[in-house]
N, C-alpha and C positions, 0 to 999 in steps of 0.2 A: 493883204500885203503886209499890214502892220505886224502880225505875229512873227513873220519871217524876219523882219527888221529887228524887233526887240529881242527875238531869240538869239540872233547872231551877236547883238550887242551884249546881252546878258552873259552869253557864253564866254566872251573874252573878259567880261568884268569879273566873273567868278573863277576863271581859269587863267591867271596871269602866266602860269607855266607854259602855256601854249606859245607865247611869244618867244620863249627860249628855244623853241624848235626851229627858229628861222636861221638855221646854219646847216652846214654840210654834215656835221658830226651826228651820228645816230645814237639812240638811247640803248640801254641794256634791257633785255626783256626775258622773262621766263613764263612758262605756262604750266599750270597744274589742273587736272580735271577731277571734278567730284561728280560721280555718276552713281545712281542707285543708292544703296546704303554706303555711308562713308566707311572706307576701309580702315582696319585697325592700324594704329600708329601713324595715322595721317597727321596728327598734331605734331609729332616729332619730325616728320618729313617737312612739314610746312616751316617749322622753326629753322631747320637746316637751310632750306632754300632762301628764306628771308635773311638769314645771317650771311649767306654767300653773296646775295644781292647787295646787302648793306656794305659789306667789305669791298666788293667790286666797284660800287658807286663812289665810295670814298677814295679808293686808290686811283681810279680812272677819271674822277671828277666828272662823272656823267650822271644823267638821270636814270633811274632804275624803275622798272615796272614789273609787278607780278600779276599775271592774268589768271584769274580763277575761272575756269570754264565750268559753269554749273549746268547740271542736268537734273531732271525730275527724279526724286527718290525719297527715301525716308532715313532719318538719323535721329538719335536721341538728343534731347535738349542739352544734356550734359556735354556731349561731344561738341555741339555747336557753340556752347559757351566757351569751351577751351580754345577752339579755333578763333572765335570772335576776339578773345583776349589777345591772341597773338597778332591778329590783324590790326588791332588798335594800340599795340604796344609802342611807346615812344622810343624804344631802343632801335626801331627800324624806321626812323624818321626820314631816311634818304630813299625809302622805297614807297612808291605810290601803288596801291592795290586797286585792281580793276575787276569788277564782276562782269563776265561775258556770258551772255545767254544766246546760244546758237539757234538756227532756224528750227521751228517746229517744237521747241522745248517748252514745257509748262512747269515752271519751278515754283512749287508751293510747299507748305508745311515748314518744318524747321530749316530745311535747306535754304529757303528764301531769306532767312535771317542773315545768312552769310553775305548775301548781296548788300544788305543794309549796313553791314560792318565795313564794306569796302569804301575807298575814297571816291571811286567813280563807278557808274553802271553804264554798260553799253549793251544794247539788245538788238537782235535781228528784228526787222519789222514784223515778222510773223512768229514772235515768241511772246510768252506771257510770264509775269512775275507777280507773286503776292499770295493772298489767301493763306496766311500763316495758320489760321485755325482750321483749315480744311472744311470750310463751310459753317463752322461754329465759332462762337466767341472764345478766345483763349482765356486761360486763367488769369487772375489779377496779378499773380507773381510774375508770369511770363510777360504780360503786358508792361508791367513796371520795369522789368529788366531791359526789354527791347526799347522802350521809349527813352529810358535813361541814356543808353549808349548812343542812340540816334541823335539825341540833343547835343551830346558831346562829340559827335563824329565830325568828319571833314567833308561831307558831301552836302553842299549848300542847296542842291536840287531835291534832296530828300526831305520834304516837309513833314512835320509831325502829323498833319492831317492824312497824308497818304499812308503813313504807317498805321494810324488809327483805323483806317479803312481795311488794311490788311489783317488787323487783329480782331476786328469786330464787324460782322456783316450789317449790324444795325446802324452803323455810322453813315451819315450822308456827307459826301465829299464834293466840293465844287472848286473850279478854278476861277480866280478873279485876277484882273489886270489892274495893278495899282501904280500910281505915280507918287513917289516919295516927295516930301516937301523940299523945295529948293532944287530938285533934279528934273531934268527933261526926259530921262530914260524911263522906260516902262519895265515892269517886272511881273512875271507870272508867279502866282502863289496859290497853293492848294490850301483850302480852309474847310473846317467843319462848320456846321450851322452856328455853333456857339462862337467860333472864331470870327465868322463873317459878321455877326452882330457886334462884336467888340471892335472890329475894324471900322464899321460904320459909325459907332459911337465915338471912336477916337478922332473922327474927322478926316481919315485917310481918303484921298481922291481915287475913285475907281473908274476905269474906262469900260464902257459897254456893260452888258449883262453877264452875270456869272454863267459858267458852263458846267454842266453836270459831269463829274468824273466818275462817281460811283453813287448809285441810288440806294435808298434804304432797303435792306433785306437781301441784297446781292453780295456775293463774295468780293472782297477787294483784290481782284485779279486784273492787273494792268497790262495792256498790250503795248508792244514796242512802237508800233506805227502811231498809235494814238498818243502815247506819251511824248513822242517826238513832235507831233503836231501841236500838242498843248504846252510844249516847252517845260515839261516837268520830269522829275525822277532821274532821267538819263542824260548823259552828255550828248549823245546822238545815237542814231542807228548805224549798223554796219551789216552789209550783206554777207561778208565772208571774214574769216580770220585775217586774210590779207588786208582788207580794209581797216580792220581793227588795228593791225600793226601800223598802218599808215597814219592813223590818228595820233599815235604817240611816237611816230618816227622810229619804230623798231624794225630792224631787218627781219623779214619773214622767217629766215632760217633759225632765228633765235627763239621762235615760238614753238619749237618742237616740244613734244610732251616731256615734262620733267620726270625722270625716273625716280623710283623709290630711293630715299637717301640712305637707308640702311642696307641696301643691296650692293655691297662693295665687290663681292666676288663675281668675276666674269666667267659665266658658263657658256662657252662659245660653240656654236655649230657652224662649221666652215664648209660651204658647198661650192663646187666649181661647175660652171656651165660652159663647155667648150665645144659645142656641136650645134647643129641646126635644131631649132625648137620644133619637135613633132610630138605625136601622141606618146611615143616611148619616152622622150625627154620629160614630157609633162608628168607621166606616171612616176618616173624616177624622182623628180623634184618633189612631187606630192608626198611620196614615201619618206623622203629625207626631212621635209618640213614637219610632217606629222610625227616622225621619230624625234625631232628636236623638241617639239612641244611636249611629247610624252616624257622625255628625259628632263623636263623642266629647265631647258636652256633659257637664258635671258638675253642672248644676243645671237642673231643669225646673220652671217655674212655670206652674201652671194657674190662670188667673183665671176663676172660675166664677160665672156669673149665669144660673141656669136653674131652671125649675119642676120639672125632672125629665124622665121619659120612660119608655122601655121598660126593663123589669127585666133581661132577658137582656143587653142592650147595656151597661147600667150595671154589672152584676155582672162582665161580661167585662173592662171597662175598669178597674174597681177592682182586680181580681185581677192584671191585667197590671201596674198601677202598683205593687201591693204586692210583687210578685215581683222588681222591679228591685233590684239590689244597692245598698243605700243607702250602702255604703262607697265606691262609685264614682260614683253619681249620686244626688244629693239631690232628691227630688220634693216640691214644695211646692204646696199648694192655698191660693189667696187668694180669700176671699169678701167682696166689697165691699158686696153688698146682700142677696141671698138665694140659697140652694141647698137645694132641697127634694127629697124623693123620690130618684129615681135620681141626681140631682146630688150629694146628700149622700153616697150610697154611693161615688161616684167620689172625692169629697174624702177620705173615710175610707181610701181606698187609698193616699193620699200619706203620705210620711214625716212631714211637718210641715203644720200647718194654721194659717193666720192669718186673722182676721176683723176687720172694723170693728166697733166696739162696738154699733152699731145693726143690724148684719147678722143674719140668721137662718139656721138650718140644722135639719134633722130631718124629721119626718113622712115616713118612708120606707116606709110600709106599701104593699104591692102591691094594686092594685085591678083589677077586671075591668070592661070596657066591654061591656054587653049590647046587644042590638038596641034601637034607639030611643035610643042614647047614654045609657043608664042605668048609673050607677056602682054597683059592688058590691064589698064586701071580698073579697079572695082567700081561698079555703078553706085549711084547715090543711095539706093536702098540698102547697100552694105556699108557705105561710108557713114551714113547718118547714125546708126547704132554705135559705131565705133567712136564717133565724136562724143556721143553721150557717155560712153565708158570713160573717155579721157577727161571729161568734165567731172565725173564722179571721182576719179583718181586725184584730180587737182584739188577737189574739195576735201577729200580725206587726208591728203598729204600736204595741204597748204602750198600749192604751186599755182602758177598762173594758168587758168583754164584756156586762155587764148593761145599761149605758147604751145601747150600740149595739143590743142586742136590743129595748130599750124604744122605739126609734125605729120599729121595724117591727111591734111587737105591742102593741096598746092595752091589753092586760091584763097586761103585764109590769111588775112592781113592783121598784124598786131602793131600797136603803137606804144611808144614810150609815153607814160602819163605821169603827171605830177599833181600833187594835191593843191587845190586852189588856195587853201589857207596856209600851205607850207610848200611853196614852189621850189625851195632849195633842199627839201628833204629827200628821203629815199624814193627813187622812182618806182613805178609799177608798170606792168606790161599788160595792156588791155586792148580789147577789140573796140571798134567804134560804137557798137551797140552797148557795151558795158559802160563806156564813157557817157553816152547819152542817158542811160538809165540812172546814172549817179546824180542827176539833177544839178550839175554844176560842181560837184565835189571834186571831180578830176578834170584836168586840162590836157587836151590831146597834144602830144608832141610829135616828133618825127617817127616814121615807120621803123620798125625793127628790120634791119636790112635782110636778115635771114628769112623773113616771112613775106617777101615780095611775091607778086602774082606769078604763078607758074613754077614756084620753087617750094619744095618741102623743107621745113626747118631742120637743119643739121648743124650742130655746133661742136666745137672743140671744148676741152675742159675749162680753160680760162674764161671763155665766153659763156659757157653754161653757168659758171659761178656768178658772173656779172648779171645774168638774167634770173638769178635765184632759182634755177632749175636743179642745182645740186648744192650741197652744203659747202664744199670747198674742194680744191685740188690737193692732191698729195703726190709726193715724188715717187714713193714706192710703198710696198706693203708694210714695212716697218713704221713709216710715218702714219699710215692708216691705223695701225695698232696703237700708236701714241695718241692719236685723236680720239680713239674709242676707249682709252683708259685701260688697254690690255697690256700687261707686263711684257716687256720685250723678251724676257726669258721663257715666256709661255709659248710652247711649240704647238702650232695649230695644224692638225692633220686634216687635209681636205677630204670631204665625203665625195669621192670621185666614183666613176662607174666601176663596179667590181666585176668579178667573173660571173656573178649571178646576173647582173645587169647585161653583161655581154652575151650571156646565154639567152636571156630574154630577147635581145636584139636579133641574135642569130636565129632563134626559133620563129621569129616574126617574119623572116624572109619567105617570100611567096613559094619558092621551090621546097624549102624545108617544111612549110605547112602542108604542102601537097604530099610529100613523102610520109609525114606522120599519119595523114589520113589513109594513104595507100597501105602502109604497114598495119595500121589499126584495123581496117576493114578486112585485109587479107588474113590477119591472125584470127579474127572471129570466124572467117570462113573455114580455115584449117582446123580450128578448135572443134567445129561441128563435125569434122571428119574423124579426128583423132581422139577427142575427149581426154587430152592429156592434162589439162589444167594449166600447164606452162604457157601455152599459146593464148589462153584467156587472160592470164596475168600480163603478158606482153601487150595485148590489145588494150587493156585497161591503162597500162603505162603510157602508150602512145596517145590515147585520148586525153589522159590527165595532163600530159605535157602540152598538148595542143591548147586546151582550155586555160591552163595555168599561164602559158606564155601570152595568150590573147588577153586574159584578165589583167595580168601585170603590165602588159603593153598598152592598156587603156582602150582597146577596141571591143572587149567583151565585158559583160556585166553579169549580174546574177540572173537576169532574164534568160540569157543563152544557156547557162548551166541548168536552170530549172527546166527549160524546154528539152534539153538533151536527156535529163533524167526521166522526165515524163514520157519522152519517146521510147526510151528503153523499157519503162514500165508497161507501156501499151503493147509493145512487141512481145514482151515476156508473157503478158496475159493471153495474147493471140496464140502463142506457141504452147504454153504449158496448161492453160486453163480453158480457153475457148478454141476448139479445133477449127481448122479451115483458115481461110484468108478473107477477113472482112473488115469491119469498121475500125477495130482496134489496130489491126496491122497497118492499114492505110494511114490512119491518123498518126500512129507512132512513127512510121517512116517519114511522113511529111514534117513532123516535129523535129526528128533527127536531122533531116536535110536543112530545115530552117535554122536550127541552132548552129550548125556548122558554117552556114553562109553568113549569118548575122554576127557570129563571133569574130569574123575577119573584116567587118565593115563598121565604120563610124559615121553615122549621119550627123549633120550639123555643120558641115563645111560651108564657107561663105558662098561657094559656087554650087548651085543645085546639080549641075552636070557632073561635078566631081563626086557627089554622092552616088550618082548613077554609075559612074566609072568604077568606083570602089565596089559597088554591088555586083557589077558585071564581072570584075576580076575575081571576086570571092566565089561567085557562082561557077565561073569557069574552072577555078581550082578544084572545087568539090566535084564538078562533073568530070573533069579529067581524072581525078582519083578514082571515081566509080568506074570509068571506062577501063582504066588500067587493071582494076581488080577483076572486072568481068573477063578480060583477056587472060589474066592469071588463072581465074577459076576454070576457064575452058581448057587451058594447058594442063592444069592439075588433073582434071577429069580424064584427059586424054592419056597422060603418061604416068601418073602416080600409081595406078593399079598394077603397072608392069614393073615397077621398081621393087627389087627384092628387099625383104625386111620391112620396108615401109608399108607394103600392101598387106602385111599381117595386121596392121592397126587400122586399115581402111575399111569403113562400112560401105558396102556397095548396095545399090538399089536392087529391088527384085528383078530377076532376069538378066543381071549383069553378066557378061561373058568372062569376067575376071575373078569370079569366086574361086576360092580354094577348093580343091577337089574334095577334101575331107568334109567340107561344108556344103557340097552340092546337094540340092534336094534329091533324096533317094526315093522318089515316088514310083512305085511299080505301075505299069500301064493299067492294071486292073483297078488299082486304087483310084487313079485319075479318072478312069471311066466311071467309077462309082463314087461320086463326091460325098455321098452320105456316109461312107465308111470313115471319112476324116472329120466331118462335122460332129461336134460334141466331144471329140477326143481331147484329153488334157495333156499338157506338156510343161516344159520348163524353159524359160528364156535363157539362152546362153550368150546373148549380147544385148546391149541396150536397144530397145525398140523406139526409134524417134523419127517417124513412126515405123520405119522398116528395120528389120533385124533378123536374127535366127533363133529358132527354138529347137528343142530336142523332144521327140515323141517316141518312146519305146526304143531308144538307141539310134533313132534315125533323125537327121537334121533337115529342117525345112526353112526356106526363106519366106518370111511372112511380113505382114504389115499390121499395125495396131489400129483398132477402130476408134481410138480416142487419145487419151493422154499417153505420155511416154511410159514405158514399162522397163523396170530395172532388171539387171542380171539376177537370175535365181528366182524371179517371181513366177508363180504358177499361172498358166494361161489356158484358155479354152478356145478351140477352133470353132468359129461361129459361121464361117462362110468360105466356100471354095468356088472360084469362077475361073475356069481354065487353069493357068499356073498361078493365079493370084489367091493367096490364102490369107484370110482375115482372122485375127485373134483378139481376145480381150482378156484383161486380168481377172483371175478368179478371186 
């Protein structure tokens, strides 16, 4: 119990500025991220941000904080020294710098030195900091530089012994609890073995036995949870960026990622969403977002006016937006009227959200559409993954996880919470579980009215700003441009649905898909009769349009296209290389049918029965197309040979009554009676034999069939068999 007491006392003893937070006015805050290798010109960016914070703090007479979010990575010592110099510069005396290490991060090497140069360090319980030498002792020069600025720094919890352990694995570090002469308070102190002996020799009173912080031979890597328990190194732990903001009374919206200071030119991609979110909309938005990234836009504005739509499409788009590096591209959602259901989820994936005061957002619970168009709430097995997605979006975009989950779960209750140490500061909105897990850091207040039982959280613009769900409200698009620093004279042309997108939507209509299949298969059938080439091109065009529209519409992928091409290849092998109708023909036909069905079906809907309904509809479309072609083929076989002119191009099977007179087999009875007179005779093919056709032998024409592959016009053939009126030939 004693460590908790003296930890709290020592915190207020070394942080008198905390008492200044006991008022309604909030502080100024900015956040910059250092991840992987430090980007070029970061030093210039940092100076600009520090200067802006210093000026704003003086003008508004407020406290200012710069949050440096550190991630594991590598940077040169020279870069670190430049940044360290900026952080310790007295010209920014009104700005307090805070090193923030998020969950799961392991900040080591030169990057760890930046944390030592900050005024405060805040860590997630499951993060680590230290090991500057990466498992080895650092050079004497680096050790001297780091030790020198730490001694002159402003972080009283950063003891030299802790730094020594970070610099050299051979150092043994302990925590001792001392009572200074004439004082009743206790103080935690990290000491090396040598410092501990000096303490004892000086007569300082210690309480209890020393506690090992780092043993000899192990890297000086310190865990956030351990440091908090030992009351060393850090101010305190924080689970989220929202909790970090609460420690310093900074509005969460102010901790959005600080953009590059030298990036003044606004390269804007302006996209409108004004329809139901389905797979076609998803594919359209994906293309536009990818295009904006490829064109090196640094600002993407999504103007959203939509009632929502498919859950899987909305989740996919939201996560795609949330994973965009906000340091390079700022994503902004603008809601002028309404954004419900899936549209709200998409907006929450953006880095910033702006709404008109009268606009609405929320009500994002998934529903199932049963037969007869009856609506039904989705079961827990569907709701649970969605709540996980909302928590991820909240974490990535620094919004209240509880409020986002209350949008999808009607029984999710959220409370207004205030910090125990700062009850008059900025409130937060948390669930009862989050408040209990904070171990007394947060005090539960009244329920958020919009999250009452049986009600899905839905808010207007003003209320959304109060709940920190959005950045702020704007009166119109011009005010939005002003907030984003876009010149008013810059005209933004929205990336709306073009004629190409309209064509894709039209081609994805079930009836149009069926007609494309009918025309495609029918053209192939006619091409086999006429061999004109034109009908083959038309068939290829129909199938190309079919797969292109399905691919761009988001229902088809490369699997379906590969299956279709493989199917064509197998059928071609069966026809041209391997005579008869066997394995290749059957396999090719099945692959062709499968590709056509799968290209019109998207699996992954929240309702498994919807997957089956889509599969049934796609199968029915393909089956109906085949039936129509079969009827068409029967009609063609019946009437086409009787049509003048066209029958000149028609290849009829042996024994057909519609053969032209000039091509009738002129077999004398004697010859037919003596088949041996024909066997062995040579002739010339006067039509393509595939496998039936006509040949000329000594000026007479015969209807024959090939015994194998196709035979072209003009090829020499030999009669190898005569059975009745059936004459079989082969290429010579």
